[in-house]
C-alpha positions as CSV (number, residue, x, y, z in Angstrom):
1,M,28.3,-58.3,-35.4
2,I,25.9,-60.8,-33.9
3,A,28.3,-61.5,-31.1
4,S,28.3,-57.7,-30.3
5,V,24.5,-57.9,-29.9
6,F,24.8,-60.8,-27.5
7,L,27.5,-59.0,-25.6
8,D,25.5,-55.8,-25.6
9,S,28.4,-53.7,-27.0
10,P,28.1,-49.9,-26.7
11,G,26.1,-48.4,-29.6
12,I,24.8,-51.8,-30.8
13,H,21.2,-50.7,-30.8
14,E,22.0,-47.7,-33.1
15,A,23.9,-50.1,-35.4
16,M,20.9,-52.5,-35.5
17,L,18.7,-49.8,-36.9
18,Q,20.9,-49.6,-40.1
19,L,21.1,-53.4,-40.7
20,E,18.7,-55.9,-42.2
21,P,18.9,-59.8,-42.2
22,K,20.0,-59.7,-45.9
23,D,23.1,-57.8,-45.0
24,F,24.6,-61.1,-43.5
25,F,26.2,-63.6,-45.9
26,L,25.6,-66.8,-44.0
27,P,21.9,-68.1,-44.1
28,Q,22.0,-69.1,-40.4
29,N,23.1,-65.6,-39.4
30,R,20.2,-64.1,-41.3
31,V,17.8,-66.3,-39.4
32,I,19.4,-65.4,-36.0
33,Y,19.4,-61.7,-36.8
34,R,15.7,-61.8,-37.8
35,H,14.8,-63.2,-34.4
36,M,17.0,-60.5,-32.7
37,E,15.0,-57.8,-34.5
38,R,11.7,-59.4,-33.3
39,L,12.8,-59.3,-29.7
40,V,13.9,-55.7,-30.0
41,E,10.4,-54.8,-31.5
42,Q,8.9,-56.5,-28.5
43,S,11.1,-54.4,-26.2
44,K,13.0,-57.5,-25.1
45,P,16.8,-57.7,-24.9
46,P,18.2,-59.8,-27.8
47,D,20.4,-61.9,-25.6
48,I,21.4,-65.5,-26.4
49,L,18.9,-67.2,-24.2
50,L,15.9,-65.3,-25.5
51,V,17.1,-65.8,-29.1
52,L,17.4,-69.5,-28.5
53,E,13.9,-69.6,-27.0
54,S,12.5,-67.7,-30.0
55,L,14.2,-69.9,-32.5
56,T,13.1,-73.1,-30.7
57,S,9.4,-72.0,-30.4
58,S,9.3,-71.1,-34.1
59,G,10.9,-74.3,-35.2
60,E,13.8,-72.5,-36.9
61,I,16.5,-73.6,-34.5
62,E,18.1,-76.0,-37.1
63,A,17.9,-73.3,-39.8
64,A,19.9,-71.1,-37.4
65,G,22.7,-73.7,-37.1
66,G,21.4,-75.5,-34.0
67,P,22.0,-74.7,-30.3
68,G,25.7,-75.6,-30.6
69,Y,26.3,-73.0,-33.3
70,L,24.4,-70.4,-31.4
71,S,26.3,-71.0,-28.1
72,Q,29.7,-70.7,-29.8
73,I,29.0,-67.2,-31.4
74,P,30.0,-65.1,-28.3
75,D,33.2,-67.2,-27.8
76,G,34.2,-67.4,-31.4
77,M,33.9,-63.8,-32.4
78,P,35.7,-60.8,-30.9
79,R,34.0,-57.6,-29.6
80,I,33.6,-54.9,-32.3
81,S,35.3,-51.7,-31.2
82,N,34.2,-49.7,-34.2
83,L,30.7,-50.7,-34.9
84,K,30.1,-47.8,-37.3
85,S,32.9,-48.9,-39.6
86,Y,31.8,-52.6,-39.4
87,V,28.2,-51.7,-40.3
88,E,29.5,-49.8,-43.4
89,I,31.5,-52.8,-44.4
90,L,28.5,-55.1,-44.1
91,K,26.4,-52.7,-46.2
92,Q,29.0,-52.5,-48.9
93,K,29.3,-56.3,-49.0
94,T,25.6,-56.5,-49.5
95,Q,25.8,-54.1,-52.5
96,F,28.6,-56.2,-54.0
97,R,26.5,-59.3,-53.7
98,E,23.6,-57.6,-55.4
99,Y,25.9,-56.5,-58.3
100,A,27.1,-60.1,-58.6
101,Y,23.6,-61.6,-58.6
102,T,22.6,-59.1,-61.4
103,A,25.7,-59.9,-63.4
104,N,25.1,-63.6,-63.0
105,A,21.5,-63.2,-64.2
106,I,22.8,-61.4,-67.3
107,L,25.2,-64.2,-68.0
108,E,22.5,-66.9,-67.5
109,M,20.1,-65.0,-69.8
110,A,22.8,-64.7,-72.5
111,L,23.8,-68.4,-72.3
112,G,20.1,-69.6,-72.3
113,A,18.9,-67.3,-75.1
114,N,18.4,-70.0,-77.7
115,R,15.5,-69.1,-79.9
116,N,14.2,-66.2,-77.8
117,F,17.2,-64.1,-78.7
118,S,15.4,-60.8,-79.1
119,E,13.7,-61.2,-75.7
120,A,17.0,-62.1,-74.1
121,V,18.7,-59.0,-75.6
122,E,15.9,-56.9,-74.2
123,G,16.2,-58.5,-70.8
124,I,20.0,-58.1,-70.7
125,T,19.7,-54.5,-71.7
126,N,17.2,-53.8,-68.9
127,L,19.4,-55.6,-66.3
128,S,22.5,-53.8,-67.5
129,A,20.8,-50.5,-67.2
130,Q,19.8,-51.3,-63.7
131,L,23.3,-52.3,-62.8
132,R,24.8,-49.2,-64.3
133,E,22.3,-47.0,-62.4
134,V,22.9,-48.7,-59.1
135,V,26.7,-48.6,-59.4
136,G,26.6,-45.0,-60.5
137,Q,24.4,-44.0,-57.5
138,K,26.4,-46.0,-54.9
139,R,29.9,-45.0,-56.1
140,I,31.9,-43.9,-53.1
141,L,34.4,-41.0,-53.6
142,R,37.6,-41.3,-51.6
143,F,39.0,-38.0,-50.2
144,R,42.5,-38.2,-48.9
145,S,44.4,-36.0,-46.5
146,G,47.8,-34.4,-47.2
147,A,49.3,-36.9,-44.7
148,E,47.8,-39.9,-46.5
149,I,49.1,-38.6,-49.9
150,A,52.6,-38.1,-48.5
151,M,52.6,-41.7,-47.3
152,A,51.2,-43.2,-50.5
153,T,54.1,-44.9,-52.3
154,D,52.0,-45.5,-55.4
155,D,51.6,-41.8,-55.9
156,R,55.3,-41.0,-56.0
157,I,56.8,-39.7,-59.3
158,E,58.4,-42.5,-61.4
159,W,60.1,-41.0,-64.4
160,I,60.5,-42.9,-67.6
161,V,62.6,-40.0,-68.9
162,P,63.4,-37.6,-66.1
163,G,61.9,-34.2,-66.8
164,F,59.9,-35.3,-69.8
165,V,57.9,-38.6,-69.4
166,V,56.3,-39.9,-66.2
167,R,54.5,-43.2,-65.5
168,G,50.8,-42.5,-65.0
169,C,51.0,-39.1,-66.8
170,I,50.6,-37.7,-70.4
171,T,53.2,-35.8,-72.3
172,E,52.3,-33.9,-75.5
173,L,55.0,-33.3,-78.1
174,G,54.2,-30.7,-80.8
175,A,56.2,-29.7,-83.8
176,K,55.7,-28.5,-87.3
177,V,55.5,-31.1,-90.1
178,K,58.8,-32.8,-90.8
179,A,60.5,-31.0,-87.9
180,G,61.7,-34.2,-86.3
181,K,59.2,-35.1,-83.6
182,T,59.0,-38.8,-84.6
183,T,62.8,-39.0,-84.7
184,L,63.0,-37.6,-81.2
185,I,60.4,-40.0,-79.9
186,M,62.0,-43.0,-81.6
187,K,65.4,-42.1,-80.1
188,L,63.7,-41.8,-76.7
189,V,62.0,-45.2,-77.1
190,R,65.4,-46.8,-78.1
191,A,67.1,-45.4,-75.0
192,A,64.2,-46.7,-72.7
193,A,64.4,-50.1,-74.3
194,D,67.7,-50.7,-72.6
195,G,67.6,-48.1,-69.8
196,L,70.2,-45.9,-71.5
197,E,70.7,-42.1,-71.1
198,F,68.5,-39.8,-73.1
199,L,69.3,-36.1,-73.0
200,G,71.8,-36.8,-70.2
201,K,69.3,-38.6,-68.0
202,T,69.0,-42.3,-67.3
203,T,65.7,-43.8,-68.5
204,L,63.5,-46.4,-67.0
205,T,63.9,-49.7,-68.8
206,T,60.6,-50.5,-70.5
207,P,59.1,-52.0,-73.7
208,T,57.0,-49.6,-75.8
209,V,53.7,-49.8,-77.6
210,Y,53.7,-47.4,-80.6
211,L,50.7,-46.3,-82.7
212,T,51.9,-44.7,-85.9
213,E,50.1,-42.8,-88.7
214,Q,53.0,-43.7,-91.1
215,P,52.7,-46.5,-93.6
216,A,54.8,-49.6,-93.0
217,A,57.6,-48.7,-95.5
218,S,58.5,-45.3,-94.1
219,F,58.1,-46.4,-90.5
220,R,60.4,-49.3,-91.1
221,Q,63.1,-46.8,-92.1
222,A,62.5,-44.8,-89.0
223,M,62.9,-48.0,-86.9
224,E,66.1,-48.8,-88.7
225,R,67.5,-45.3,-88.0
226,A,66.6,-45.7,-84.3
227,D,68.0,-49.2,-84.1
228,L,64.6,-50.6,-83.2
229,L,64.1,-53.0,-86.1
230,G,64.2,-56.6,-85.0
231,R,63.6,-56.0,-81.3
232,D,61.0,-57.9,-79.3
233,D,60.3,-55.0,-76.9
234,F,58.9,-52.6,-79.5
235,H,55.3,-53.2,-80.6
236,V,53.8,-51.3,-83.4
237,L,50.2,-50.7,-84.6
238,L,49.8,-49.1,-88.0
239,H,47.0,-46.6,-88.5
240,Y,45.6,-48.3,-91.6
241,E,44.9,-51.4,-89.6
242,T,42.5,-49.5,-87.3
243,R,40.3,-48.1,-90.0
244,G,36.6,-48.4,-89.1
245,M,37.3,-49.0,-85.4
246,P,36.2,-46.4,-82.8
247,W,39.2,-44.6,-81.2
248,I,38.1,-45.8,-77.7
249,D,38.4,-49.4,-78.9
250,V,41.8,-48.8,-80.4
251,A,43.1,-47.1,-77.3
252,A,41.7,-50.0,-75.1
253,A,43.5,-52.5,-77.3
254,A,46.7,-50.5,-77.0
255,V,46.4,-50.5,-73.2
256,K,45.7,-54.2,-73.2
257,E,48.9,-54.7,-75.3
258,C,50.9,-52.6,-72.9
259,K,49.8,-54.9,-70.0
260,R,50.5,-58.0,-72.1
261,V,54.1,-57.1,-72.9
262,G,54.8,-55.2,-69.6
263,A,55.2,-51.8,-71.3
264,F,55.1,-48.7,-69.3
265,L,55.3,-46.4,-72.4
266,L,52.5,-45.8,-75.0
267,V,53.1,-43.5,-77.9
268,V,50.3,-42.2,-80.2
269,D,51.8,-40.5,-83.2
270,T,49.6,-38.5,-84.1
271,L,46.6,-38.3,-81.8
272,P,44.2,-36.5,-84.2
273,Q,44.8,-39.1,-86.9
274,F,44.0,-42.1,-84.6
275,A,41.1,-40.3,-82.9
276,G,39.6,-39.5,-86.4
277,L,39.5,-35.7,-85.8
278,K,39.0,-34.1,-89.2
279,G,38.1,-30.6,-90.2
280,D,36.5,-28.5,-87.5
281,S,36.4,-31.4,-85.0
282,E,40.1,-30.8,-84.1
283,N,39.2,-27.3,-83.1
284,N,36.2,-28.4,-81.0
285,S,37.1,-28.6,-77.3
286,G,34.4,-31.3,-76.7
287,D,35.9,-33.5,-79.4
288,A,39.4,-32.9,-78.1
289,L,38.5,-33.9,-74.6
290,A,36.7,-37.0,-75.9
291,A,39.9,-37.9,-77.8
292,M,41.9,-37.5,-74.6
293,E,39.7,-39.6,-72.4
294,P,41.0,-43.0,-73.4
295,L,44.6,-41.8,-72.8
296,S,43.7,-40.5,-69.4
297,R,42.5,-44.0,-68.6
298,A,45.7,-45.4,-69.8
299,A,47.6,-43.1,-67.6
300,A,45.4,-44.1,-64.7
301,D,46.7,-47.6,-65.2
302,G,50.2,-46.5,-64.6
303,I,51.3,-46.1,-68.3
304,G,53.3,-43.1,-69.4
305,V,51.7,-41.7,-72.6
306,I,53.4,-39.6,-75.3
307,L,51.0,-38.1,-77.8
308,A,52.3,-36.3,-80.9
309,R,50.5,-33.4,-82.6
310,H,51.3,-31.0,-85.4
311,E,51.7,-27.3,-84.7
312,R,50.1,-24.5,-86.6
313,K,52.1,-22.9,-89.5
314,S,51.8,-19.6,-87.6
315,G,53.4,-21.2,-84.5
316,G,52.9,-19.5,-81.2
317,E,53.8,-19.9,-77.6
318,V,54.3,-23.4,-76.2
319,G,50.9,-24.7,-75.1
320,D,49.1,-22.6,-77.6
321,S,50.9,-23.5,-80.8
322,G,49.3,-26.9,-81.3
323,R,46.9,-27.3,-84.2
324,G,43.3,-27.3,-83.1
325,S,41.8,-26.8,-79.6
326,S,43.8,-25.7,-76.6
327,A,41.9,-28.4,-74.7
328,F,44.5,-30.9,-75.8
329,A,47.3,-29.1,-74.0
330,G,45.0,-28.5,-71.0
331,A,44.4,-32.2,-70.5
332,V,48.1,-33.3,-70.4
333,D,50.7,-33.0,-67.7
334,I,53.7,-31.9,-69.8
335,V,53.6,-29.9,-73.0
336,L,56.7,-30.0,-75.2
337,S,57.4,-28.0,-78.4
338,L,60.2,-29.0,-80.7
339,R,61.5,-26.1,-82.8
340,K,64.5,-25.0,-84.8
341,P,66.8,-22.6,-82.9
342,E,66.7,-18.9,-83.8
343,G,69.7,-17.4,-85.7
344,N,72.4,-19.4,-87.4
345,S,72.6,-23.0,-86.0
346,R,73.4,-26.4,-87.2
347,K,70.6,-28.3,-89.0
348,S,71.0,-31.1,-86.4
349,Q,70.0,-28.8,-83.5
350,R,66.5,-28.3,-82.1
351,V,65.1,-26.4,-79.1
352,I,62.7,-28.1,-76.7
353,Q,60.4,-25.6,-75.0
354,A,58.1,-26.9,-72.2
355,L,55.2,-26.2,-69.9
356,S,55.0,-28.7,-67.1
357,R,53.3,-29.6,-63.8
358,F,56.7,-30.9,-62.6
359,S,59.6,-28.6,-61.5
360,E,62.1,-31.1,-63.0
361,T,61.1,-30.2,-66.6
362,P,63.4,-27.5,-68.1
363,S,61.6,-24.6,-69.7
364,E,64.0,-24.6,-72.6
365,L,66.7,-27.1,-73.7
366,L,68.9,-27.1,-76.8
367,V,69.4,-30.6,-78.1
368,E,71.4,-32.0,-81.0
369,L,71.0,-35.2,-83.0
370,T,74.3,-37.1,-83.2
371,E,75.3,-40.5,-84.3
372,N,74.8,-41.7,-80.7
373,G,71.3,-40.1,-80.5
374,Y,70.1,-36.8,-79.1
375,V,72.4,-35.0,-76.6
376,A,71.5,-32.1,-74.4
377,L,73.5,-28.9,-75.0
378,G,71.9,-26.9,-72.2
379,E,69.8,-23.7,-72.1
380,P,69.7,-22.3,-75.6
381,H,71.2,-18.9,-75.0
382,E,74.0,-20.4,-72.9
383,A,74.7,-23.0,-75.6
384,A,74.7,-20.2,-78.3
385,V,77.3,-18.3,-76.3
386,R,79.5,-21.3,-76.0
387,E,79.2,-21.9,-79.8
388,A,79.9,-18.3,-80.5
389,K,83.0,-18.4,-78.3
390,S,84.3,-21.4,-80.1
391,S,83.6,-19.8,-83.5
392,I,85.2,-16.5,-82.5
393,I,88.4,-18.3,-81.3
394,E,88.7,-19.9,-84.7
395,T,87.9,-16.8,-86.8
396,A,89.3,-13.9,-84.8
397,P,92.6,-12.3,-86.2
398,G,95.8,-13.3,-84.4
399,S,97.5,-9.9,-84.3
400,E,96.8,-6.3,-83.3
401,E,97.3,-5.1,-86.8
402,E,94.5,-7.3,-88.1
403,A,92.1,-6.6,-85.1
404,E,88.4,-6.5,-86.0
405,T,85.4,-4.5,-84.7
406,L,82.6,-6.3,-82.9
407,K,80.5,-6.1,-86.1
408,E,83.3,-7.8,-88.1
409,I,83.8,-10.4,-85.3
410,T,80.0,-11.1,-85.3
411,E,79.9,-11.6,-89.1
412,S,82.9,-13.8,-89.2
413,A,81.5,-16.0,-86.4
414,K,78.0,-16.1,-88.0
415,A,76.4,-15.3,-84.6
416,Q,73.7,-12.9,-83.4
417,R,75.1,-9.6,-82.2
418,S,73.9,-9.9,-78.6
419,T,75.3,-13.4,-78.4
420,A,78.6,-12.4,-80.0
421,Q,78.9,-9.5,-77.6
422,R,78.5,-11.7,-74.6
423,A,80.9,-14.2,-76.0
424,V,83.5,-11.5,-76.6
425,E,83.1,-10.2,-73.0
426,E,83.7,-13.7,-71.6
427,L,86.7,-14.3,-73.9
428,L,88.2,-11.0,-72.7
429,R,87.7,-12.0,-69.0
430,E,89.3,-15.4,-69.8
431,E,92.2,-13.5,-71.5
432,V,91.7,-15.4,-74.7
433,L,91.0,-12.1,-76.6
434,E,92.7,-8.7,-76.3
435,R,91.1,-5.3,-77.1
436,V,92.5,-2.2,-78.5
437,G,91.0,1.2,-79.2
438,S,89.2,3.7,-77.0
439,G,85.6,2.8,-77.8
440,K,84.9,6.3,-79.1
441,R,84.0,7.7,-82.5
442,G,87.0,7.3,-84.8
443,S,88.6,4.8,-82.4
444,P,86.2,1.8,-82.0
445,Y,87.1,-1.2,-79.9
446,R,88.8,-3.9,-82.0
447,Y,89.6,-7.4,-81.0
448,F,92.2,-10.1,-81.7
449,R,93.4,-13.4,-80.3
450,K,95.9,-13.2,-77.5
451,E,99.2,-14.8,-78.3
452,I,99.7,-18.0,-76.3
453,P,103.2,-18.2,-75.0
């Protein structure tokens, strides 16, 4: 910057109006710049010879580094092509130094408190308030263009579980009590521990930090069922160990643990329990957003967060069915609801319904818990038709004489009528079933299995 003044770079006089001697880090540069300002005030050009003369006559030539230092400045520093940007950098550096001086003063005051403890606390409080006020006022917001966002590699989606859990985002999983949400999460965590498939998608290998409301005895059983007991990449915090601690401190400790063990996945099961939301506070949007704030910070640190919540007994549409304020769902990126399928289905089956900011998230997915974990069966209606087809093939009569009506076929297959009707139509096209009758009153359509040669 000083070299630019000596070299009379374009725009240098406008730049000098924004700078002060304190904006330079080196003491000798501050002295030199102060004499440059004096020359400008006297309507003289601040070139190197006049600055040297001013320093010498005032007796400050040595404080400015000596004649040798002064003469080397134009040769040792390049021309500044973008003075405006450079001035902004200098001003920012000055602010950072001021913050550092204030922080150092706070530290010295704390270490030297001795007997004047109350006075030291008051002084630290005042300095801290000043620092917070200055930082808040000087905070620079960064606006980015679409081109910059497109080129930013750190903003690209990194799935932990494709379609369901993203690094740097929050997923909410809601379900009614004892509907299986913890089992689903634990199976997900187990798959991610070794980068295995979950619901047909390969997971990102990561340790997990898990906050559970369950007591140690019951959660130990959940860990055993998920094959997580005895692993070094699964870290648990029990709720009873956090009693008396503010939620913001608990969440901060969880993020710190994630960083310590290299975990990209944090689970909070359930959020209202850990956030201490009781009674009407769970219904209050302000309390809900306050509870979400620490998790938003965790996501900002590149952690994928799963939070579990209970759904209302009355249920409702996904996104509105969670117990308490809808602000919870509004503050997350993916909302999942785990429910039992409609109609007759196996007890091991569940439907995941979703609302998401990502197109990769399926709106509905039928899943089933097997010995090897959860498997995806596809879109619920399509899966129901497949099951109905399989059941009809097993139960349909094998001869024309025993042929059954659609109602009888539906009852034997234990399927919904609309599902059974579509299954029958597909089986007819596939020539697995045959149909007799005219479809009129007194001669209804009847169906039987086609004989396989």
